[in-house]
N, C-alpha and C positions, 0 to 999 in steps of 0.2 A: 472697342465699343460693343456694348451688349444692349439689345433692345429691351425696353420695358414691355411687360406683358399686359395686354389689354384684357382685363378680367371680365369676360362676358357673363359669367355666373354671378359675380358680385353686382354688376350693373343691372342685370335682369331681376335679381332679388330686390334691389332698391326700387326699381320700377314697379314691381308687383306690390311692394309695401305701400307706395303712393296710390296705386290703383285700389288697393284694399280700403284705404282711408276714404277715397272718393266714393267708392261703392257703398260704404257704410253711411256716408252722408246722404246719398241718394235713397238708400233703403229707408232712412228715417222719414223721407218725404213720400214713401210708398211707391218708389220707382226703381226697383231692383233690376239691373240689366240682365238679359238672358242671351245665351249663346247656344245655337243649335249646330251640332256637328253630324254630318251624314257620311257614313262609310259603306261602300258597296263591295262585297267580296270578302275574302279571308286572307289578304296579304298580311303576313305576320308583322312586318315593319310598320305598315299603316295602322294596324290594330294597336300596337304599342304606342305609337305617336298620338292616336286619338284618345287612348286612355290617359296619357299624360296631359293632354289638353283639357279633358273633362275634369281631371283631378285638380289642376291648377285653377280652372274656372271656379270650382266650388271653393277652393281655398281663399280666393280673393272676395268671396261673398256673392258671386253672380249665380244665376240659375243656369244649370247645364241640361240641355236636351239632346240626348244621344239617339241616333237612328241608325241601326245596324241592319243592312239589307243583304240578302243573298246575292251571290255572283250572277245568278240568273235573272236578276231584276231587269226589266225592260226600260228603254229610254222613256217611254210614256209614263211608266210608273214613277220613275225618279222625278220627271218634270212635274208630275202631279203633286208629289211630296213637296218639292220646292215651292210650288204655287201656294200650298197650304201654309208653309212657313212664312212666305211673304205676307200672308194675310193675318198671321197670328200676332196679336198685339203684345204677347209675352216675349216674343223673340225679337231681339235687337240686331243680332248678328247671325249670319248663315255661312257655314263653311262646308263645302263638299270636298271630301278628301280625294286627292288625285294620287295615282292614276285610276281611271275608271275601266270597267270591262270593255272589251272590244265592241260590243253591240251598242254602246252608248257614246254619243258625240259629246266630248267634254266641253267643247266651245259652246255648243247649244245650251248645255246646262249652266255654264258660267253666265251666259247672256240672259238666262231665265231668272237669275237671282236679282231681287230688287237692289239697285245700286246703293240705296241708303242702308242696306243690310249686308253689303258685300265686304265683309271684314277681311277677306283675303286681298282685296284691292285689284282683282283680276278683270272685273267687268270693263268693257270698252269705254263706258262713260267715265269711270274712275281713272282709267289709264289716260283718257283724253284730258281730264281735269289736271292730272299731273303734268302732262305735256304742255298745257297752256297756262300753268301756274295758278290754276283755280283750286281753292281748298277742296279736298275730298279724301276718301279713304285710300291709303297708300299700302302697297304690297309689303307684307310684314318683314321679310328677310332684308330687303334693301333699307327699309326704315330703321331696322335694328343696326345695320352696318353704319348708317349715317350717325346714329346716336353714339355708337362706340367711337367713331372717328372724332366726333365733337367732344367726347370725354377726354381726348388727348389735346385737341386744339379747337377752340370754340369758333374762331374766325377763320374760315377757309377761303375767303375772297382772294382771287388771283392765283391760287395754287394750281399746278398742273395735276390733273387726275386721269388715271388710266383705268378703265373698267375692262377686265379681260373676260369676255363672254357677252353674248348678245341675246340671251333668252328673254321672253316676255315676263318671266317670273322674277328674275334678279337683274340681269345685265341692263336691259333698257330702262326699267324704272330707277335703277341705281344711278345711271347716267343723268336722268332728269333731275333727281334729287340733288346731285352735285352741281348741275347747272343752276339750280335754284339757290345754291349757296355761292354763286358767282365764281365757281371753278372753271378753268379751261379744260374741257373733257374730251378725251379720245376713247372711243369704244373699239377695242381690238378683239380679234377672233382668229379662227383657223386660217383665213385667207389673208391675214395681215402680213405685209412684207417686213422682213427683219423684225420679228416680234420682240426678241430680247432688247433691241435698241429702242423700240417704242416704249417698252416698260421702264427702261433706264431713265426716261425723261419724267417719270411720275414722282411728284411729291406725295401723292396718295395713290396706292395701287390696290385695287379690289379684284381678287382672283375668284372667278366663278365659272370654271370650265369643266369640272368633273373629271380631271385627269390627275392621278396621284403624283404629287411633288413635281409637277411640270415646271413650275417657276423656280429657277435656281438662284442662288445667292448673287451671282454676277449679273443677273437681270435687274437688280434692285439698286436704285439710287441711294447713296449714303444719306442716312437721316430720314428716309421716307417712312410714311405710315403705311403699314401693310395689313390688309384685311383679307382673311382667307375664308371663303364661303364653302370650300370643298369639303365633302365628307366621303372618303373613299376607303374601302376595306381592301387591304393587301395581305398577302401571306406573311406569317410571322413564325417561321419554323423554329426559332430559338425558344418559343414557348410550347412547342410540341407539334406533332403532326396534325395538319388540318387547321391549326390555329391561325387567327388573323389579328390584325391591329388596324386602328383607324388613323388615317393620315389626311392631310388637306391637299389642296392644289399647289401649295408652296412647300419647298424643301425647308422646313422650319429651322433646323440648326444652322444652315447656311445663311438664311435670311436674317436670323436673329443677330448675326455678327455684323450686319450692315444697316438694318433698319433702325429707326429711333423707337418705334413701337410696333407691336405685332399681336394679332389675335392667335391664340393657340387652337389646335384641333385635337380632341374635343375641348369644350369649355370656353369657346369664343363666341362666334356668331350664333351657334345652335340654340343656346338658352334664350337668346334675344327674340327668336322667331315667335315662340309661344307668348312671351311677355308682350310683344307688340301686337299679337292677335288680341290679347286681353285689352290692351290700350285702345285698339281700334273698336272693340265692342263697346267700351266705355264712351268713346267719341260718338259712335253711332247712336247710343242710347241718349246722350246729351242732345244731339242734333234733332232726334225724333221728338224730344220733349221740349225743345227750345230752351235748353239749359246751357249755361256757359261751361265750356270744357275746362276742368281744373288744371292748374299747373302741375306737371309731373316731372319737372326738371330734377335730374339726379346728377350729383357731382361725386366723382371718385377722387380720393386723395392720391 
C-alpha cells in the first residue's frame, strides 16, 4: 500500500483562483477587500512570510496594506496602529505577524484587533464562536487542514480523529473543527500516556507538535488520513556542510507505507495557510458589507 499525496499546492492554487473571481465581482461593485499586515522587527523568516502574503493578496485582486515597524516599537505604538486599522473602512482584515518583540504583550495586541477584522482567527471572541459552533473567522492553518482532509473524504461523521498538539493556533481550533464535522476527537500532547497507541486509533491524524519526524510509521492506523503541520529544519550533511532540509512532524516515508493519504512537507499544509488567510479576508469583507459569501468549493481529482 502506498498513500496518495494530498497536494496542498494544487488545492491552494484552486482556492486562490476562486477567490480571485469573487474579488473581481466585488470590485465591480466598488467593494475591493483590503488586508493589512503588520510586522514588528527584522526576523528574516517573518519578513519572507509577510512578503509572500502581500504578493498573493495583490495577485487575487485585493488591496494590500503593509506596516513594517522597527523592533524598538512600543506596545502603545502598536496598539495605536491597530486602533487606526480597526477604524479604517478600506481595511477588512488585520494580521499582526507573530512573534512580537519582548516588550509587547502579544495577547493584548490580539485582543485589540476588531473581531470582525481578525482574519487570523485568534481573537477570544472568534475562538469562542468556534467552540460554541457559531459562524466566525477561523484560524487559517487548521481551516486549511480541514479543507485538505475533506478533499480526500467529504463526510467525516463518526471517524476517530487524533490531534497531536494543543496550541491555541493549531491544535485546539483543529479539534473544534473536527468536532463540528461530527468526528470523535482526542487531543494528545506531551503528557498523553502511551501516545503511539492513542495515535493508532486515529482514522484522521493531525500532527502539530514541532518535533521532527516524531510520528513513526507504526504509530499510524492502516488506511488513515495523515495531515502533517510540522515544518522543521534538520541537518542535511549529504548536501554539504551546514546544509539543512525541511521535514515534518511525521516520518513521511514510513507513514506513506501505511496511510491512505498524507500531506507532504513542504507542499502540503503550508500553502493552505496563506490561501485561507485570503479566504478569511474575503469572508470578513462580505460580512462587513452584508454580502453573501461566495462558494469557494475546490475539488481535486
